[in-house]
C-alpha positions, 0 to 999 in steps of 0.5 A: 316614935324614936328611931333606932340608933344607927349600928356602930362598928362595935355592934358589928364586932359584937355580932361577929365575935371579933374586935372592932379593929378586925372589923375596921381592917376587914371593911377597909381592906387594911391589915391582915384578916382571913378571907373567911373572917372578912366575908363573915364580917361583911355579911354581919354588917349587911344584916344589921345595917351597918354602913361605914361613915363616909366622913370618917373614911374620907378623913382616913384617906385624906379625901372626901370627894367633896368640893365647896362653892363659895359665892362671895357677892352673897354677903352684900346682896339682899338675898341668896336668890336675888330677883331676876339674877340667874347668874349664880344659879347657873354657876351653881348648877354647872359646878355641881354637874361638872363635879359629878362628871369627875366623881366628886360631889359639891356643896354650897358654903357660906363664908367659912371665915365667919365665927360660928361656922358649921364644922362642915364648912371646911370639910371639902377637899377643895373650893371654888371662890367666886368674885373674892373681895380685896384681901378676902379673909376666905382666901386667907383662911383656905391658904392658911389651912392649905386647902386647894382653891381657885378664885374666879376673879382676882383678889385685887390686893393679891393678884399673883398669889393664888390660882385665879381665873381672869374674868376679863372685866376690863376687856368687857368694859371697853367692848361695851363702851365701844359698842355704845359709841358705835350706836351713837353715844358721845358721852358715856357714864358708868355705874358700878357696885360698891363691893371691892372686887375685881369686877367692879374695880377693873371695870372702873379702871378700864373706863377711866383709861378709856376716858383719858384716851378719848378726852372725855371727863369721867362720869361714874357712880358706885351704887350698892349691889343690894339696891337692885332696880332701885339704883335707877333713881339714884343714878338718874339723880346723879346724872340728870338731877338738879345741879348735874352738868353735861348729862350722858347720852349712854350708861354702862351699868355692870349689874343687869338689875340696876341697868333695868332700873336705870332704863325704867327711871329714864322712861318715867322721867320722859327720857327716851330709851334709846333715842336720848339715852342708851343703856347697857348691862355688864351681866344680864338679868331676866328683867333685861329680856322682859321689860320694855325697852329690852336692855342690851347685856353681856352673857358672861357664860357662867356655865363655862366659868364654873366648868373651868374653875371646877376642873382646875380645882380638881387638878390641884386636889389631885396634885396636878399643875394649873397654869395661871392666870387662866381666862374666863370664856369670852362674854356674849354680847346680846344686842337689844332695844336699849342700844338700837337707835333707828 
């Protein structure tokens, strides 16, 4: 059966015997409408089931009470829900609850700079954009439309142009490398993703600086994020394959899934983890906790990241200043079997 059409403001006006303008003024508290007329209009609206459009009301007031969350790595991952990766779920959940605490709703949005995007993609009052790419078109679009936003991680080509949360990737890289050295490593390799974002490139640069400082020849590889655990074989071929020289005894891999793949590939090749090869991840995945050996990893505290970012963008929406850059929380280092030599 076809559902009846939703009552319109004209239906209310007809039933109440007034003009649509009078109905609008009565329901929105604008203009001059006699109290008795206003009450009669509200009763008629309730009786026939008329509800003012939240979107239309928001457009009139220049605010919908809606935030948008744009997770940029989704563009290069193999899925919106990559197996074992709970980081994005934790970001989204905390962002939603924080928005509600402040009287806002939150929607997740795919790249609004793409052609054919839905109209709703730019309907939010403000946005949180995580891990933007170099010269990210999403940030350019939001800036051009003068929509408030906060970037979680810098646009590496425009570090000082936007309100940005520093995700501290460089400090985390040095901390993990020093942990590997303290656990017995003498030659540390690095595996990063291929997305041109601050997490990958700041981690790489911190590693190269560390190598120069301690006199180690750099040994690193960039593997697409979508490879997931398949990255293990790629990395091991690079570090231990035919023709490889000066193999590492430790690997710092930014992605938890890829770190698990490296540990599994090493064991399959007869390389003992951790006795011959230490393995650590820059962001934990569920595989790091459940496989054998378990893999040492950072917990980046995405719940706190999301809370701070949402509160910052709400301040921007409401006309308040945000001191920049502001920092993500300190990552928590979870030590597991892959870096615990007996």
